[in-house]
DOKE-85607 format. One record per atom (N, C-alpha, C): residue number from 0; residue in one letter; atom name; x, y, z. Coordinates in Angstrom, 1 decimal, always signed. Layout:
BEGIN
nr, rest, atom, px, py, pz
NUM, a, CA, X, Y, Z
...
END
This chain:
BEGIN
nr, rest, atom, px, py, pz
0, x, N, +102.4, +77.5, +95.4
0, x, CA, +102.5, +77.5, +94.0
0, x, C, +102.2, +78.9, +93.4
1, x, N, +101.4, +79.6, +94.1
1, x, CA, +100.9, +80.9, +93.6
1, x, C, +102.0, +81.9, +93.3
2, x, N, +103.1, +81.8, +94.0
2, x, CA, +104.2, +82.7, +93.9
2, x, C, +105.4, +82.1, +93.2
3, x, N, +105.3, +81.0, +92.6
3, x, CA, +106.5, +80.3, +92.0
3, x, C, +107.0, +81.2, +90.9
4, x, N, +106.2, +81.7, +90.0
4, x, CA, +106.7, +82.5, +88.9
4, x, C, +107.3, +83.8, +89.4
5, x, N, +106.7, +84.4, +90.4
5, x, CA, +107.1, +85.6, +91.0
5, x, C, +108.5, +85.5, +91.5
6, x, N, +108.8, +84.4, +92.2
6, x, CA, +110.1, +84.3, +92.9
6, x, C, +111.2, +84.1, +91.9
7, x, N, +110.9, +83.7, +90.6
7, x, CA, +111.9, +83.5, +89.6
7, x, C, +112.4, +84.8, +89.0
8, x, N, +111.7, +85.9, +89.3
8, x, CA, +112.0, +87.2, +88.6
8, x, C, +112.7, +88.1, +89.6
9, x, N, +112.5, +88.1, +90.9
9, x, CA, +113.2, +88.9, +91.8
9, x, C, +113.0, +88.3, +93.2
10, x, N, +114.0, +88.7, +94.1
10, x, CA, +114.0, +88.1, +95.4
10, x, C, +112.8, +88.6, +96.2
11, x, N, +112.1, +87.7, +96.9
11, x, CA, +110.9, +88.1, +97.6
11, x, C, +110.6, +87.1, +98.7
12, x, N, +109.8, +87.4, +99.6
12, x, CA, +109.3, +86.5, +100.7
12, x, C, +107.9, +86.3, +100.5
13, x, N, +107.4, +85.1, +100.5
13, x, CA, +106.0, +84.7, +100.3
13, x, C, +105.5, +84.3, +101.7
14, x, N, +104.4, +84.9, +102.1
14, x, CA, +103.8, +84.5, +103.4
14, x, C, +102.4, +84.0, +103.0
15, x, N, +102.1, +82.8, +103.3
15, x, CA, +100.8, +82.1, +103.0
15, x, C, +100.1, +81.7, +104.2
16, x, N, +98.8, +81.8, +104.1
16, x, CA, +97.9, +81.2, +105.2
16, x, C, +97.5, +79.8, +104.8
17, x, N, +97.9, +78.8, +105.4
17, x, CA, +97.6, +77.4, +105.0
17, x, C, +96.6, +76.9, +106.0
18, x, N, +95.5, +76.4, +105.4
18, x, CA, +94.4, +75.9, +106.3
18, x, C, +94.0, +74.4, +106.0
19, x, N, +94.8, +73.7, +105.2
19, x, CA, +94.4, +72.4, +104.9
19, x, C, +95.7, +71.5, +104.8
20, x, N, +95.4, +70.2, +104.7
20, x, CA, +96.5, +69.3, +104.4
20, x, C, +96.9, +69.4, +103.0
21, x, N, +98.0, +68.8, +102.6
21, x, CA, +98.5, +68.9, +101.2
21, x, C, +97.9, +67.7, +100.4
22, x, N, +96.9, +67.0, +101.0
22, x, CA, +96.3, +65.9, +100.2
22, x, C, +94.8, +66.3, +99.9
23, x, N, +94.0, +65.3, +99.9
23, x, CA, +92.6, +65.6, +99.5
23, x, C, +91.7, +66.2, +100.7
24, x, N, +92.3, +66.3, +101.9
24, x, CA, +91.5, +66.8, +103.0
24, x, C, +91.5, +68.3, +102.9
25, x, N, +90.4, +68.9, +102.4
25, x, CA, +90.3, +70.4, +102.4
25, x, C, +89.4, +70.8, +103.5
26, x, N, +89.7, +72.0, +104.1
26, x, CA, +88.9, +72.5, +105.2
26, x, C, +88.7, +74.0, +105.0
27, x, N, +87.6, +74.4, +104.5
27, x, CA, +87.4, +75.8, +104.2
27, x, C, +87.0, +76.6, +105.5
28, x, N, +86.7, +75.9, +106.5
28, x, CA, +86.3, +76.5, +107.8
28, x, C, +87.4, +77.4, +108.4
29, x, N, +88.7, +76.9, +108.2
29, x, CA, +89.8, +77.6, +108.7
29, x, C, +90.5, +78.6, +107.8
30, x, N, +89.9, +78.8, +106.6
30, x, CA, +90.5, +79.6, +105.6
30, x, C, +90.6, +81.1, +106.1
31, x, N, +89.6, +81.6, +106.7
31, x, CA, +89.6, +83.0, +107.2
31, x, C, +90.6, +83.2, +108.3
32, x, N, +90.7, +82.2, +109.2
32, x, CA, +91.7, +82.3, +110.3
32, x, C, +93.1, +82.2, +109.7
33, x, N, +93.3, +81.3, +108.7
33, x, CA, +94.7, +81.2, +108.2
33, x, C, +95.1, +82.5, +107.5
34, x, N, +94.1, +83.2, +106.8
34, x, CA, +94.4, +84.4, +106.1
34, x, C, +94.7, +85.5, +107.2
35, x, N, +94.0, +85.6, +108.3
35, x, CA, +94.2, +86.6, +109.3
35, x, C, +95.6, +86.4, +110.0
36, x, N, +96.0, +85.1, +110.2
36, x, CA, +97.3, +84.8, +110.8
36, x, C, +98.4, +85.2, +109.9
37, x, N, +98.2, +84.9, +108.6
37, x, CA, +99.3, +85.3, +107.6
37, x, C, +99.4, +86.8, +107.5
38, x, N, +98.3, +87.5, +107.5
38, x, CA, +98.3, +89.0, +107.5
38, x, C, +99.0, +89.6, +108.7
39, x, N, +98.6, +89.0, +109.9
39, x, CA, +99.2, +89.5, +111.1
39, x, C, +100.7, +89.3, +111.2
40, x, N, +101.1, +88.1, +110.7
40, x, CA, +102.6, +87.8, +110.6
40, x, C, +103.3, +88.8, +109.6
41, x, N, +102.7, +89.0, +108.5
41, x, CA, +103.3, +90.0, +107.5
41, x, C, +103.4, +91.4, +108.1
42, x, N, +102.4, +91.8, +108.8
42, x, CA, +102.4, +93.1, +109.4
42, x, C, +103.5, +93.2, +110.5
43, x, N, +103.6, +92.2, +111.3
43, x, CA, +104.6, +92.1, +112.3
43, x, C, +106.0, +92.1, +111.7
44, x, N, +106.2, +91.4, +110.6
44, x, CA, +107.4, +91.3, +110.0
44, x, C, +107.8, +92.6, +109.4
45, x, N, +106.9, +93.4, +108.8
45, x, CA, +107.2, +94.7, +108.3
45, x, C, +107.6, +95.7, +109.3
46, x, N, +107.1, +95.5, +110.6
46, x, CA, +107.6, +96.4, +111.6
46, x, C, +109.1, +96.2, +112.0
47, x, N, +109.6, +95.0, +111.6
47, x, CA, +111.0, +94.7, +111.9
47, x, C, +112.0, +95.4, +110.9
48, x, N, +111.4, +95.9, +109.8
48, x, CA, +112.3, +96.5, +108.8
48, x, C, +112.5, +98.0, +109.1
49, x, N, +113.7, +98.4, +109.1
49, x, CA, +114.0, +99.8, +109.5
49, x, C, +113.5, +100.7, +108.4
50, x, N, +112.8, +101.8, +108.8
50, x, CA, +112.2, +102.7, +107.8
50, x, C, +113.2, +103.3, +106.8
51, x, N, +114.4, +103.6, +107.3
51, x, CA, +115.4, +104.1, +106.4
51, x, C, +115.8, +103.2, +105.3
52, x, N, +115.7, +101.9, +105.5
52, x, CA, +116.0, +100.9, +104.5
52, x, C, +114.9, +100.9, +103.4
53, x, N, +113.7, +101.2, +103.8
53, x, CA, +112.5, +101.3, +102.9
53, x, C, +112.7, +102.5, +102.1
54, x, N, +113.0, +103.6, +102.7
54, x, CA, +113.2, +104.9, +102.0
54, x, C, +114.3, +104.9, +101.0
55, x, N, +115.3, +104.1, +101.2
55, x, CA, +116.4, +104.0, +100.3
55, x, C, +116.1, +103.2, +99.1
56, x, N, +115.0, +102.4, +99.1
56, x, CA, +114.7, +101.6, +98.0
56, x, C, +114.1, +102.5, +96.8
57, x, N, +114.2, +102.0, +95.6
57, x, CA, +113.7, +102.7, +94.5
57, x, C, +112.2, +102.6, +94.5
58, x, N, +111.5, +103.7, +94.1
58, x, CA, +110.0, +103.7, +94.1
58, x, C, +109.5, +102.9, +92.9
59, x, N, +108.3, +102.2, +93.2
59, x, CA, +107.8, +101.4, +92.1
59, x, C, +107.4, +102.2, +90.9
60, x, N, +107.0, +103.4, +91.0
60, x, CA, +106.7, +104.3, +89.9
60, x, C, +107.9, +104.5, +89.0
61, x, N, +109.1, +104.7, +89.6
61, x, CA, +110.3, +104.9, +88.9
61, x, C, +110.7, +103.6, +88.1
62, x, N, +110.5, +102.4, +88.8
62, x, CA, +110.8, +101.2, +88.2
62, x, C, +109.9, +100.9, +87.0
63, x, N, +108.6, +101.2, +87.2
63, x, CA, +107.6, +101.0, +86.1
63, x, C, +107.9, +102.0, +84.9
64, x, N, +108.4, +103.2, +85.2
64, x, CA, +108.7, +104.1, +84.2
64, x, C, +109.9, +103.6, +83.4
65, x, N, +110.9, +103.1, +84.1
65, x, CA, +112.1, +102.5, +83.4
65, x, C, +111.7, +101.3, +82.5
66, x, N, +110.8, +100.5, +83.1
66, x, CA, +110.3, +99.3, +82.4
66, x, C, +109.5, +99.7, +81.1
67, x, N, +108.8, +100.8, +81.2
67, x, CA, +108.0, +101.3, +80.1
67, x, C, +109.0, +101.8, +79.0
68, x, N, +110.0, +102.4, +79.3
68, x, CA, +111.0, +102.9, +78.4
68, x, C, +111.7, +101.7, +77.7
69, x, N, +112.1, +100.7, +78.4
69, x, CA, +112.7, +99.5, +77.9
69, x, C, +111.7, +98.8, +76.9
70, x, N, +110.5, +98.7, +77.3
70, x, CA, +109.5, +98.1, +76.4
70, x, C, +109.3, +98.9, +75.1
71, x, N, +109.3, +100.2, +75.2
71, x, CA, +109.2, +101.0, +74.0
71, x, C, +110.4, +100.8, +73.1
72, x, N, +111.6, +100.8, +73.7
72, x, CA, +112.8, +100.6, +72.9
72, x, C, +112.7, +99.2, +72.2
73, x, N, +112.2, +98.2, +72.9
73, x, CA, +112.1, +96.8, +72.4
73, x, C, +111.1, +96.8, +71.2
74, x, N, +110.0, +97.5, +71.3
74, x, CA, +109.1, +97.6, +70.2
74, x, C, +109.7, +98.3, +69.0
75, x, N, +110.5, +99.3, +69.2
75, x, CA, +111.1, +100.0, +68.1
75, x, C, +112.2, +99.1, +67.4
76, x, N, +112.9, +98.4, +68.2
76, x, CA, +114.0, +97.5, +67.6
76, x, C, +113.3, +96.4, +66.8
77, x, N, +112.2, +95.8, +67.4
77, x, CA, +111.5, +94.7, +66.8
77, x, C, +110.9, +95.2, +65.4
78, x, N, +110.3, +96.4, +65.4
78, x, CA, +109.7, +97.0, +64.2
78, x, C, +110.8, +97.2, +63.1
79, x, N, +112.0, +97.7, +63.6
79, x, CA, +113.1, +97.9, +62.6
79, x, C, +113.6, +96.6, +62.1
80, x, N, +113.6, +95.5, +62.9
80, x, CA, +114.0, +94.2, +62.5
80, x, C, +113.0, +93.7, +61.4
81, x, N, +111.7, +93.8, +61.7
81, x, CA, +110.7, +93.4, +60.7
81, x, C, +110.9, +94.1, +59.4
82, x, N, +111.1, +95.4, +59.5
82, x, CA, +111.2, +96.2, +58.3
82, x, C, +112.4, +95.8, +57.4
83, x, N, +113.5, +95.5, +58.1
83, x, CA, +114.7, +95.1, +57.4
83, x, C, +114.5, +93.7, +56.7
84, x, N, +113.8, +92.8, +57.5
84, x, CA, +113.5, +91.5, +56.9
84, x, C, +112.6, +91.6, +55.7
85, x, N, +111.6, +92.5, +55.8
85, x, CA, +110.7, +92.7, +54.7
85, x, C, +111.4, +93.2, +53.5
86, x, N, +112.2, +94.2, +53.7
86, x, CA, +113.0, +94.8, +52.6
86, x, C, +113.9, +93.8, +52.0
87, x, N, +114.6, +93.0, +52.8
87, x, CA, +115.4, +91.9, +52.3
87, x, C, +114.7, +91.0, +51.4
88, x, N, +113.5, +90.6, +51.8
88, x, CA, +112.6, +89.7, +51.1
88, x, C, +112.2, +90.3, +49.8
89, x, N, +111.8, +91.5, +49.8
89, x, CA, +111.4, +92.2, +48.6
89, x, C, +112.5, +92.4, +47.6
90, x, N, +113.7, +92.7, +48.1
90, x, CA, +114.9, +92.8, +47.2
90, x, C, +115.2, +91.4, +46.6
91, x, N, +115.1, +90.3, +47.4
91, x, CA, +115.3, +89.0, +46.8
91, x, C, +114.3, +88.7, +45.7
92, x, N, +113.0, +89.0, +45.9
92, x, CA, +112.0, +88.8, +44.9
92, x, C, +112.3, +89.6, +43.6
93, x, N, +112.7, +90.8, +43.8
93, x, CA, +113.0, +91.7, +42.6
93, x, C, +114.2, +91.2, +41.8
94, x, N, +115.1, +90.6, +42.5
94, x, CA, +116.3, +90.1, +41.8
94, x, C, +116.1, +88.7, +41.3
95, x, N, +115.0, +88.1, +41.6
95, x, CA, +114.7, +86.7, +41.2
95, x, C, +115.4, +85.7, +42.0
96, x, N, +116.0, +86.0, +43.1
96, x, CA, +116.7, +85.1, +44.0
96, x, C, +115.7, +84.2, +44.7
97, x, N, +114.6, +84.7, +45.0
97, x, CA, +113.5, +84.0, +45.7
97, x, C, +112.5, +83.5, +44.7
98, x, N, +112.5, +82.2, +44.5
98, x, CA, +111.6, +81.6, +43.5
98, x, C, +110.7, +80.5, +44.2
99, x, N, +109.5, +80.5, +43.8
99, x, CA, +108.6, +79.5, +44.2
99, x, C, +108.2, +78.6, +43.1
100, x, N, +108.4, +77.3, +43.2
100, x, CA, +108.1, +76.3, +42.2
100, x, C, +106.8, +75.6, +42.4
END
């Protein structure tokens, strides 16, 4: 469940260490072992990926920079939209179109 939201936004692989049943039987004694096995599996899986495929991917810093620019543009558009709506409301009040009874 921890990665459910993550998987909706971009393709990814989730590796989890599971140490209990899916019912009320919880067992914290195996939690460390499950985490170690999941980490070992993830490490081994990463060794299977060719380094040139990793180098060809876009760097996270570039992605975040692009995201920052999009967020800034979104803020500008939202502010402009609010300003237009406010101006429209003020014009309506000045013309007497907007009346409160």
